[in-house]
C-alpha angles and dihedrals in degrees: 000000000000123000115259121237090255090051091050089053095043093049098032095120089054093047090054090063114091089215091058114022122149095309092051093050089052088054089055091048089052093044126109121205128177119209114198108201126032095208135086097333096029094054098066091034092056095045095049096044089050092050091046092057102247096171101217121031122177119198125190128193133125098202131103126229114270130190091245090059096064096076090075112000095088097179090069124072133200094262088056094068108129094018121119106265093229091056093045090050093046092054091055094044092051089046089057095042119010095187093066125110104224113187115197127205110192092194142085116258112249139173087264100053109025098080092056091044099053092042091079096057141073096213134017127209122203108216095154132132106222142057094237092061093042094053090044093051091049093049095046093048094046093048092047095042091239119152114230145172121235121206137171139171140189130170104324099339135085141171138197141177137168123234124207104184112232092013107056141025116281131217092268091055085069100029110025093188140002117282120254116282112272092015092116125037119239124238089252087058101035102022133225131235108246098232095052098085088049090062096045095038094055089050089054092048089051091055091052092050093048091049093052091046094044087226133135131355119310122221094257124141087016133091110208115205126189131198112196092190093055093030089226134137119203126192116210116194112232125197127200108261119232086207095051107134093223108027102021130104094275107026117197094190115078101147136039124260136170116251093223096176097049114116130236109255105187142003094245100126098027 
């Protein structure tokens, strides 16, 4: 299918790039990306993927917009307080790009529903706020062979990496299991600077776009950390662990389960 005249105009700055062009833009329009979490990270991710023309975007979150969210969750506005986040997010995404197919999941991801949810998508983005969800997303994507982007923030610091199951290290290669409860403060306890998820979220959106295009080098085998206070990025090489409980030589995880005792790390989705 050829791009329409309106699409050529809308995506003209993409089409000028030799790494994208008309064929690349068509790949984006045919692409399917799932964002889990419609909060701090999910907000810039959703806005930029919508603007870029990713044709089908799923967004999952069971929370409603709260006044305390507005300091950093830029997809939600003051009149949205009390509205389901996925509906608030969808309205802004469609306002940017009416031709999108935005699929909303007004629910928390669990071991029971995540496999069916991610099956419909080419790439998954973790914009969640707790270790239970992060480990579940990693495990579901590794078992299903789905590429995904991990992201996390707290105070002035953030981190992100991309996982290609079977080709790169996964989240459990670095962190085999969730930390003990109360070992790390939450954002409601320790705070988070409002612009931080914007930086990390746009990096995650970039990884999704590059994956769909098949362009550039993905953030695999590397954990990228960012300090807003020091304005420094650091890249930490990561190797696949032979002892990884899900992608190692003798995996002990073969089915999904909810980490019910894992603590909330940051108010990203809430």
